[in-house]
C-alpha positions in Angstrom: -63.4 22.2 -173.0 -63.3 18.0 -174.0 -63.8 15.2 -171.8 -66.0 11.8 -171.6 -69.5 13.2 -170.9 -72.4 15.3 -172.1 -71.0 19.0 -172.1 -74.2 20.7 -174.1 -76.8 19.1 -172.9 -78.9 18.5 -169.5 -79.0 15.6 -167.9 -81.5 16.3 -166.0 -79.1 14.5 -162.9 -79.4 16.8 -159.9 -80.1 14.1 -157.1 -77.6 11.5 -155.6 -79.3 7.9 -155.2 -78.3 5.7 -153.1 -75.9 2.7 -153.7 -78.0 -0.5 -153.0 -77.0 -2.4 -149.8 -78.0 -5.2 -148.4 -81.0 -8.0 -149.6 -83.9 -6.2 -151.5 -87.2 -8.4 -153.2 -89.1 -7.1 -155.7 -91.0 -8.4 -159.1 -88.6 -7.0 -161.9 -84.9 -6.0 -161.2 -83.6 -4.0 -164.6 -80.0 -3.6 -164.7 -79.0 0.0 -166.8 -80.3 3.5 -166.3 -80.1 4.1 -169.8 -83.5 4.7 -172.1 -83.9 1.0 -172.9 -83.9 0.5 -168.9 -85.6 3.1 -167.8 -88.7 2.8 -170.7 -88.7 -1.0 -169.1 -89.3 0.8 -165.8 -91.7 3.6 -166.5 -93.9 1.0 -168.9 -94.1 -1.8 -166.3 -95.3 0.5 -163.1 -97.9 2.0 -166.1 -99.1 -1.0 -167.4 -99.1 -2.4 -163.4 -98.9 -0.1 -160.8 -98.8 -2.6 -158.1 -95.6 -4.3 -159.6 -92.8 -3.5 -157.6 -89.4 -2.5 -159.7 -85.8 -1.7 -158.8 -83.5 -0.8 -161.0 -79.6 -0.9 -160.6 -76.9 1.1 -162.2 -73.1 0.7 -162.6 -72.9 4.7 -162.9 -75.4 7.4 -162.0 -78.5 7.6 -164.5 -77.6 8.7 -168.4 -74.1 8.1 -167.8 -73.9 5.8 -171.2 -75.1 6.4 -174.7 -78.4 7.6 -173.4 -76.5 10.7 -172.3 -73.6 11.2 -174.5 -75.8 10.8 -177.6 -76.6 13.7 -180.4 -80.0 13.8 -180.0 -81.1 12.3 -183.8 -84.6 10.8 -183.7 -85.1 8.8 -187.1 -86.2 5.5 -188.7 -84.0 2.8 -189.9 -82.8 -0.3 -188.5 -80.1 -2.7 -189.4 -78.9 -2.9 -193.1 -80.2 -0.2 -195.8 -83.5 -2.1 -197.8 -81.6 -2.9 -200.8 -79.6 -5.0 -198.7 -82.8 -6.2 -196.4 -84.1 -7.6 -199.3 -81.5 -9.5 -200.1 -81.2 -11.0 -196.7 -84.4 -11.2 -195.5 -86.9 -11.0 -198.4 -89.6 -8.3 -198.9 -91.8 -8.5 -196.3 -89.5 -8.7 -193.4 -87.4 -5.7 -194.9 -91.0 -3.8 -195.3 -91.7 -4.9 -191.9 -88.4 -3.8 -190.3 -88.4 -0.2 -191.9 -92.0 0.8 -190.6 -91.5 -0.7 -187.2 -88.5 1.7 -187.3 -90.8 4.5 -188.0 -93.6 3.2 -185.5 -90.9 3.5 -182.7 -89.9 6.9 -183.8 -93.4 8.2 -183.6 -94.2 6.1 -180.3 -90.9 7.8 -178.8 -92.4 11.8 -179.9 -95.7 10.1 -178.4 -94.1 9.6 -175.1 -92.3 12.5 -174.4 -95.8 14.3 -175.2 -97.8 12.2 -172.9 -94.9 12.5 -169.9 -94.5 15.9 -170.6 -90.8 15.9 -170.6 -88.9 18.9 -171.9 -86.1 17.9 -174.2 -86.0 20.6 -176.5 -88.1 17.8 -179.0 -88.1 19.1 -182.6 -90.1 16.8 -185.3 -88.8 16.8 -188.6 -86.9 14.6 -191.3 -83.0 13.6 -191.9 -81.5 13.8 -194.9 -78.7 11.6 -195.8 -76.3 13.0 -198.4 -74.5 11.8 -200.7 -70.7 13.3 -201.0 -69.5 11.4 -204.2 -70.9 9.2 -207.1 -70.9 6.1 -205.5 -72.3 7.1 -202.8 -75.0 8.8 -205.4 -75.1 5.2 -207.0 -76.5 4.1 -203.8 -78.6 6.4 -202.9 -80.3 5.9 -206.1 -80.3 2.0 -205.6 -81.8 2.2 -201.7 -84.4 4.7 -203.1 -85.3 1.6 -206.0 -85.7 -0.4 -203.2 -88.2 1.8 -200.8 -90.4 2.2 -203.8 -90.6 -1.6 -204.6 -91.2 -1.7 -200.7 -94.0 1.6 -200.6 -91.8 3.1 -197.8 -91.6 6.7 -196.9 -88.2 7.3 -198.6 -87.6 10.2 -200.8 -85.0 10.7 -203.4 -83.8 14.2 -203.4 -81.6 15.1 -206.9 -78.8 18.0 -206.8 -81.1 21.2 -207.8 -83.9 19.9 -205.5 -81.5 19.9 -202.3 -81.8 22.5 -199.7 -78.9 25.4 -199.8 -77.1 23.6 -197.1 -77.0 20.9 -198.7 -76.4 22.4 -202.3 -72.5 20.7 -202.2 -73.7 17.2 -202.1 -74.6 15.0 -205.3 -78.0 14.0 -204.3 -80.0 13.0 -200.9 -82.4 10.2 -199.5 -85.4 12.1 -196.8 -86.3 9.9 -194.1 -89.3 10.3 -192.0 -91.1 10.7 -189.2 -87.7 12.0 -187.6 -86.7 14.6 -185.1 -84.1 16.1 -182.4 -84.5 16.0 -178.6 -81.8 16.2 -176.0 -81.6 12.4 -175.2 -79.7 13.3 -171.4 -82.6 15.2 -170.9 -85.3 12.8 -171.7 -83.2 9.9 -170.0 -82.9 12.2 -166.7 -86.7 12.8 -166.9 -87.9 9.6 -167.0 -85.8 8.7 -164.2 -88.1 11.1 -162.1 -91.1 9.7 -164.2 -90.3 6.5 -162.7 -89.5 7.4 -159.2 -93.2 9.3 -159.0 -94.5 5.9 -160.5 -92.7 3.8 -157.4 -89.5 3.1 -159.0 -86.5 2.2 -156.7 -83.2 3.4 -158.7 -79.9 2.1 -157.3 -77.0 4.1 -158.6 -73.1 3.6 -158.1 -73.9 -0.2 -158.0 -72.0 -2.1 -160.4 -73.6 -5.5 -160.8 -71.0 -8.2 -160.6 -72.9 -11.2 -161.0 -76.7 -12.5 -162.2 -77.7 -16.3 -160.9 -80.6 -18.2 -162.2 -83.2 -20.1 -160.6 -86.4 -20.7 -159.3 -86.2 -17.1 -158.7 -83.2 -14.7 -160.4 -80.9 -12.7 -158.3 -78.6 -9.4 -158.7 -75.6 -9.1 -156.9 -73.6 -6.0 -156.4 -70.6 -5.4 -154.2 -72.8 -4.3 -151.4 -75.9 -5.5 -152.2 -78.3 -8.2 -153.9 -81.6 -8.1 -155.5 -83.9 -11.0 -155.6 -86.5 -11.0 -158.7 -89.0 -12.8 -160.9 -88.1 -11.2 -163.9 -84.6 -9.5 -164.7 -84.0 -7.0 -167.5 -80.4 -6.7 -169.1 -80.1 -2.8 -170.6 -76.6 -2.1 -170.4 -76.2 -2.0 -174.4 -72.8 -1.3 -174.8 -71.6 -3.0 -171.4 -73.1 -6.1 -172.3 -69.4 -7.4 -172.4 -68.5 -6.3 -169.2 -71.3 -7.8 -167.3 -70.8 -11.3 -169.7 -73.7 -11.1 -171.4 -73.6 -13.6 -174.2 -75.2 -11.1 -176.7 -73.2 -10.8 -179.3 -72.7 -7.0 -178.6 -69.5 -5.3 -178.6 -69.1 -1.7 -177.3 -67.3 0.9 -179.2 -65.9 4.7 -178.6 -67.5 7.3 -181.3 -66.7 10.7 -180.6 -69.1 14.2 -181.3 -68.8 17.7 -180.3 -70.6 21.0 -180.7 -69.4 24.5 -181.5 -69.8 27.4 -180.0 -72.8 29.7 -180.3 -73.2 30.6 -184.1 -73.4 34.4 -185.2 -76.9 35.2 -186.6 -75.9 35.0 -190.4 -74.5 31.5 -189.5 -78.2 30.4 -188.1 -79.8 31.6 -190.9 -77.7 29.7 -193.3 -78.4 26.7 -191.2 -81.5 26.9 -190.3 -82.7 24.1 -192.2 -80.7 21.7 -189.7 -82.8 22.2 -186.8 -85.8 20.5 -188.5 -83.8 18.0 -190.9 -80.9 17.3 -189.5 -77.7 16.3 -192.6 -75.8 13.0 -192.2 -73.4 12.1 -195.0 -73.8 8.7 -196.5 -70.9 6.0 -195.6 -69.5 4.9 -192.5 -68.3 7.1 -190.1 -69.2 10.1 -192.3 -70.0 13.5 -190.3 -73.5 14.5 -189.6 -74.9 17.7 -188.1 -77.7 19.3 -186.8 -78.7 22.4 -185.3 -79.5 22.7 -181.7 -82.5 25.3 -180.1 -80.0 27.7 -178.8 -78.0 28.2 -182.2 -74.7 25.9 -181.5 -74.4 23.1 -184.4 -73.5 19.9 -182.9 -71.1 17.1 -185.4 -70.8 13.6 -185.3 -68.9 11.2 -187.3 -65.0 10.6 -187.3 -62.9 8.7 -184.8 -64.0 5.3 -183.4 -62.2 2.9 -180.8 -62.8 -1.0 -179.4 -63.8 -0.4 -176.1 -67.3 1.7 -173.8 -64.8 3.3 -171.4 -63.8 6.0 -173.1 -60.7 5.1 -174.6 -61.1 7.6 -177.7 -59.5 10.8 -177.0 -61.7 13.7 -178.3 -60.4 15.0 -181.4 -61.9 18.8 -182.3 -59.5 19.2 -185.1 -61.5 16.7 -187.3 -64.7 17.8 -186.3 -63.9 21.2 -186.5 -62.9 20.2 -190.6 -66.0 18.8 -190.6 -68.1 22.2 -189.9 -65.9 24.1 -191.9 -66.4 22.3 -194.7 -70.2 22.3 -194.4 -70.4 26.2 -195.1 -68.6 28.9 -195.6 -70.5 31.0 -193.2 -68.4 28.9 -190.6 -64.6 29.2 -192.1 -63.9 30.5 -188.2 -66.2 28.6 -186.7 -64.5 26.8 -183.2 -65.7 23.2 -181.6 -66.5 24.8 -177.9 -66.6 21.1 -176.5 -65.6 17.6 -177.5 -66.6 14.1 -176.1 -66.4 10.2 -176.8 -69.4 8.2 -176.4 -70.0 4.4 -175.9 -72.0 2.5 -179.0 -73.1 -0.9 -179.2 -72.3 -2.6 -182.8 -73.3 -6.1 -183.9 -71.6 -8.2 -186.8 -74.7 -8.1 -188.6 -75.6 -4.3 -188.1 -79.0 -5.2 -186.1 -79.5 -5.0 -182.4 -81.2 -7.7 -179.9 -84.2 -7.9 -178.0 -84.9 -11.6 -176.5 -84.6 -13.5 -173.3 -81.7 -16.4 -172.1 -82.5 -19.7 -174.0 -82.8 -21.5 -171.2 -84.5 -18.6 -168.7 -87.8 -17.1 -170.4 -87.4 -14.6 -167.1 -83.7 -12.9 -167.6 -84.2 -10.5 -170.8 -82.1 -8.0 -172.4 -82.0 -5.6 -175.2 -79.1 -3.5 -176.8 -76.8 -3.5 -180.0 -78.7 -0.7 -182.0 -75.7 0.1 -183.8 -75.4 4.2 -183.8 -79.5 4.5 -184.1 -80.4 3.9 -180.5 -82.7 6.8 -179.4 -86.7 5.5 -180.8 -85.1 1.5 -181.1 -84.0 1.9 -177.2 -87.2 3.4 -176.2 -89.5 0.8 -178.3 -87.4 -1.9 -177.1 -88.0 -0.7 -173.6 -91.8 -0.9 -173.7 -91.8 -4.1 -175.4 -89.8 -5.8 -172.8 -92.4 -4.6 -170.2 -95.2 -5.8 -172.5 -93.8 -9.2 -172.8 -92.9 -8.9 -168.5 -96.7 -7.8 -168.3 -98.6 -9.5 -170.6 -96.3 -12.4 -172.2 -96.8 -11.1 -176.0 -94.4 -13.1 -177.4 -95.5 -12.0 -181.0 -94.8 -8.2 -179.9 -92.4 -7.4 -182.0 -93.5 -9.4 -184.6 -90.8 -12.8 -184.3 -90.4 -12.5 -187.9 -88.1 -9.6 -187.4 -85.0 -10.4 -187.4 -83.3 -8.8 -184.0 -86.1 -10.5 -182.1 -83.5 -13.2 -180.8 -81.3 -14.5 -177.7 -78.0 -13.0 -179.2 -76.7 -11.8 -182.5 -74.2 -13.2 -184.1 -71.3 -14.5 -182.6 -68.1 -11.9 -182.2 -64.7 -13.3 -182.0 -62.6 -12.1 -179.2 -59.0 -12.3 -177.4 -55.7 -10.9 -178.3 -55.7 -11.6 -181.5 -58.9 -11.0 -182.4 -59.3 -7.3 -180.4 -56.0 -6.9 -182.2 -57.5 -7.2 -185.6 -60.4 -5.4 -184.6 -58.4 -2.5 -183.6 -56.5 -2.3 -186.9 -59.7 -2.8 -188.6 -61.4 0.2 -186.5 -58.3 2.5 -187.1 -58.5 1.8 -190.9 -62.3 3.1 -191.1 -61.6 6.6 -189.0 -58.1 7.4 -191.5 -60.4 6.5 -194.5 -62.9 9.2 -192.7 -60.2 11.6 -192.2 -58.7 11.4 -195.4 -62.1 11.7 -197.2 -61.7 14.3 -200.1 -64.4 17.5 -199.7 -67.7 16.5 -201.7 -67.8 17.4 -205.4 -71.1 19.8 -206.8 -71.0 17.6 -209.8 -73.7 15.6 -211.3 -74.1 11.8 -211.6 -74.0 11.3 -215.5 -77.6 9.4 -215.5 -79.4 10.3 -212.6 -82.1 7.7 -214.2 -80.1 5.4 -215.5 -78.6 2.0 -213.4 -75.7 2.5 -210.8 -72.5 0.8 -211.9 -71.2 -0.3 -208.5 -71.4 -3.9 -207.5 -74.1 -4.8 -205.6 -72.5 -5.6 -202.1 -73.6 -6.5 -198.4 -71.9 -3.4 -197.1 -74.7 -0.5 -196.1 
């Protein structure tokens, strides 16, 4: 089974909600029924139960990245710490990472507080180096984390867990967790509805009109509100939101249920997923029902599933992970939308000419914790006017990300670049088990800004 969806996750989408029809008046209208939009709505109604909040979704709850993710909940936002120090200075680099770690903890607390059943498994994440250059990058990142006092640990090859024995080194990040993001999103929708949230599905927003009040128009209806939150992430360009965010499609898959010996060999992946260092490199997590989720590989421009799933590429990554997986097949694979920015940072802010038109997105593949935290912050901004939460010094608190060239030529150039990345990931050699010559010595690579 292949397709553009979440064949292995339980989205919690069990009801058919109405389309938006006619004219409605409310306090806040949220566009987008993903993690950011639904967290915003739920937090708004918890901060002020008297608010009238409406959510409008073009498809259905969890239809985008929030329903098609692979469930990695971990810290890190924007470029690596070593790069962030050069770009923004130590104070901002430190604050950024600690903000992302707090976002992970906030998400876990939200799941527990709302009693959401989404297979939450707390743990850590291990980013592993498959070659010499990646190991040197990790040494540099560990030095930066040590200088900033961040909870990041360099794991030398002889200290790696058995499932990662073929790699050169690793960086352990925490706190972290895994969960079913589709279940989390679907149950957030129900939690919102229990608090009075009105959700309209299959209602594509065609325009947002600014004025004394804001109005959001679909094909069959209009919502007039004091505040509008645009939380469409990879679909920002489709809506015309000038946020500097571009949508791309990435792939993932899940194996058939593993035999007991394979589950035993990969047992550590339940609490500590394995993420290979580098762009489009594969990553792996074990789910509680005994299957292995694998991501990374092909990527295409556009959020609408133009990327055909490639089970062969995913199968090769799985079989290279462990001898116990030599005959393992991919049970299901799918494509999903991710929102990217030129500088690798997300965006949260408001329209430069209207402080009541808010937006958030551009998570660059680190969406679960960032999305939930952004939803909470948007709600606080609207109810309390806290423009310093998060601190405005954080570089992603801004009206928009750097400009992304568009048009036929620019899109063609981007397509070629993404095809190059995909080919490079496909042709990467299997990881060697050799050691670096001098683990404690300085790296020999140049000090570039590429993560």
